[in-house]
Structure formats: C-alpha cells, structure tokens
C-alpha positions in Angstrom: -38.2 7.3 60.1 -34.7 6.1 60.3 -35.2 4.0 57.2 -36.3 7.2 55.3 -33.3 9.1 56.7 -31.0 6.3 55.5 -32.3 6.6 52.0 -31.9 10.4 52.2 -28.2 10.0 53.0 -27.6 8.0 49.8 -26.2 10.4 47.2 -27.4 9.9 43.6 -24.9 8.3 41.3 -23.4 10.8 38.9 -24.6 10.4 35.3 -22.0 9.4 32.8 -22.0 10.6 29.3 -21.5 7.5 27.2 -20.3 9.5 24.1 -16.5 9.5 23.8 -14.9 12.8 23.2 -13.6 13.5 19.7 -9.9 12.8 19.1 -7.6 15.8 19.6 -5.0 16.8 17.1 -2.3 15.6 19.4 -4.0 12.2 19.7 -4.3 12.0 15.9 -0.6 12.8 15.6 0.3 10.1 18.1 -1.9 7.6 16.1 -0.1 8.6 12.9 3.3 8.1 14.4 2.3 4.7 15.8 1.1 3.6 12.4 4.3 4.8 10.7 6.3 2.9 13.2 4.7 -0.3 12.0 3.9 0.3 8.3 5.3 2.1 5.3 2.6 4.3 3.7 1.9 7.3 1.6 0.4 10.7 2.6 -2.9 9.5 1.2 -2.7 6.2 3.0 -2.0 7.9 6.3 -4.9 10.3 5.8 -7.1 7.2 5.2 -5.9 5.6 8.5 -6.7 8.8 10.5 -10.0 9.3 8.7 -11.0 5.8 9.7 -10.2 6.7 13.3 -12.5 9.7 13.0 -15.3 7.6 11.4 -15.0 5.1 14.3 -15.3 7.9 16.8 -18.3 9.4 15.0 -20.0 6.0 14.9 -19.5 5.4 18.6 -20.5 9.0 19.5 -23.6 8.9 17.2 -22.4 11.8 15.2 -24.0 11.8 11.8 -23.6 15.4 10.7 -20.7 15.3 8.2 -20.2 19.1 8.4 -19.4 18.7 12.1 -16.4 16.5 11.2 -14.8 19.2 9.1 -12.5 20.5 11.9 -11.3 16.9 12.5 -10.5 16.5 8.8 -8.6 19.8 8.9 -6.6 18.5 11.9 -5.8 15.3 9.9 -4.5 17.4 7.0 -2.3 19.5 9.4 -0.9 16.4 11.1 0.0 14.7 7.7 1.5 17.9 6.4 3.7 18.3 9.4 4.9 14.7 9.2 5.6 15.0 5.5 7.6 18.2 6.1 9.6 16.4 8.8 10.3 13.5 6.4 8.4 11.0 8.5 6.1 10.1 5.6 7.2 10.5 2.0 5.4 9.5 -1.2 8.7 9.5 -3.0 10.5 7.2 -0.6 7.5 4.8 -0.4 7.1 4.7 -4.2 10.8 4.0 -4.7 10.9 1.2 -2.2 7.7 -0.3 -3.3 8.5 -0.2 -7.0 11.9 -1.8 -6.4 10.4 -4.5 -4.3 7.7 -5.3 -6.9 10.1 -5.3 -9.8 12.4 -7.7 -8.0 9.3 -9.8 -7.4 8.6 -10.1 -11.1 6.0 -7.4 -11.6 5.7 -5.4 -14.8 5.6 -1.7 -15.2 1.8 -1.8 -15.6 1.4 -3.9 -12.4 3.7 -1.6 -10.4 1.8 1.5 -11.6 -1.5 -0.1 -10.6 -0.1 -1.0 -7.1 1.3 2.5 -6.5 -1.9 4.1 -7.7 -3.9 2.0 -5.3 -1.7 3.3 -2.5 -2.4 6.9 -3.5 1.0 7.6 -5.0 0.7 10.4 -7.5 3.6 12.2 -9.3 6.3 10.1 -7.6 5.1 6.9 -9.3 6.5 7.5 -12.8 10.0 8.3 -11.5 10.0 5.3 -9.1 9.0 2.9 -11.9 11.6 4.3 -14.2 14.2 3.7 -11.5 13.0 0.2 -10.7 12.8 -0.9 -14.4 15.1 1.6 -16.2 15.2 -0.3 -19.6 13.9 -3.3 -21.5 16.7 -5.4 -20.1 15.5 -4.8 -16.6 11.9 -5.6 -17.7 13.0 -8.8 -19.4 14.7 -9.8 -16.1 11.5 -9.0 -14.2 9.5 -11.1 -16.7 12.0 -14.0 -16.2 11.1 -13.9 -12.5 7.4 -14.0 -13.4 8.1 -16.9 -15.7 10.0 -18.8 -13.1 7.2 -18.3 -10.6 4.7 -19.6 -13.1 7.1 -22.4 -14.4 6.6 -21.3 -18.0 8.9 -20.5 -20.8 12.5 -21.3 -19.9 11.4 -22.8 -16.6 8.8 -25.1 -18.0 9.1 -28.8 -17.0 9.1 -29.9 -20.6 10.3 -28.3 -23.8 7.4 -26.0 -24.8 5.3 -26.8 -27.9 3.3 -24.3 -29.8 0.3 -24.5 -27.4 2.6 -24.1 -24.4 4.3 -21.1 -26.0 0.9 -19.5 -26.7 -0.2 -20.0 -23.1 3.1 -18.6 -21.8 2.7 -15.5 -24.0 -0.8 -15.1 -22.7 0.3 -15.4 -19.1 3.0 -12.8 -19.4 0.7 -10.5 -21.3 -1.9 -10.8 -18.5 0.9 -9.9 -16.1 1.4 -6.7 -17.9 4.5 -7.4 -19.9 4.7 -6.2 -23.5 4.8 -8.7 -26.3 8.5 -7.9 -27.2 9.5 -8.6 -23.6 7.5 -11.8 -23.4 9.1 -13.0 -26.7 12.5 -12.2 -25.4 11.9 -14.3 -22.3 10.7 -17.3 -24.2 13.8 -17.2 -26.4 16.0 -17.8 -23.4 17.1 -21.1 -21.9 16.9 -21.6 -18.1 20.5 -20.8 -17.4 20.5 -17.5 -19.3 17.2 -16.5 -17.6 18.7 -17.3 -14.2 21.7 -15.2 -15.1 19.6 -12.2 -16.0 17.6 -12.5 -12.8 20.9 -12.6 -10.8 22.3 -9.5 -12.5 19.0 -7.7 -12.1 18.8 -8.4 -8.3 22.5 -7.5 -7.6 
C-alpha cells in the first residue's frame, strides 16, 4: 500500500510543446538590425534574410500552410519600411558604395549592373553606375585594372603578337567592356596604363 501511495504522490511531468513560437515583429526588427550591423545590404536583401528566418521557423514548427505565413511577411515589410525610413538600410547608399568598389576593382558597367541586380537594387543602379564610371576615360581606367589583373595588353609579360592581342580583346569583351574601350587599353603602354589607374583611384 505504501508503494502505491508513493507512486500516487509523483506528479506527472508537464507536457512540452516542441513547436517554437513564431518570431514576433520585435524579434524580426532585432534580427534585421543585427544583420545590418555586420553586412551592407539592400531592402530586398534584408527582406530575404528575414524571410529565411521565417522559413526556418516554419520548418521547425512544421507549418506548411503558406497562407498562415502572410502576417509574418507583412511584419517583415513593416520592419524593412521602418528601417528604410530611418536610413538604416538604403538601396541608394548600397548601390553607390558597391558600384564604386566594383569599378575600382576593374569591373565594367555591364558587370556592375549585373552585380547590383543580383542584390535587388532597382532604380538606384543606373545613377550609381554613372557616378562610378562617369565617362569613357573612367571605363578605360577600369579596363586597365582588369588587364593588369589578367596580365594582358600593357601588362603582358612579352610584347603581344596578333594572337595575344586577339585573346586580350576577347578577355576584355567577356568582362563586359566595349570594343572601343578594349582597343584603347591595348594601345597603352604599362606606364600610361598605371598612370590612368592611379588617377582613377584618387
């Protein structure tokens, strides 16, 4: 009898719900700020980061109904809109900084446009590219950087013959530089190409 009484005194363990609660709007805002503290991004990029967080929660919670996620997506839109209004995330600032960095790294207008598009930059892209590469002189300098990285044209180890010239033109074309820009680069010697790069990067 005592043994039975002892068992009766044991209280049942409370059941735990293994499903995590959905992220709140405040939690999404904190996650957004934490991401912005580490990475530069666009509004679209920040939305993707928060959407991934929601997808991870849905997977852990076993939520498969897409319609039930609509309120969380609305919360993401509100969070990003508030941060954009506050200047914490700016497509324009991101586009300008990224375009300038890519141009100084020897990227063409076409490559910069593709990179910005992949990051979700929309209307701000054209103005940012125009600022980073305002004229053909700037694009020639960027192409010089690309040629130096590939050791072609003015930076080739040996004076280029017809075949080397053809390959150099092809390499610069694949990098997105117009034929006129590529021709201008191949007409330079190494000293002049270096001087153009230095002026461009000042």
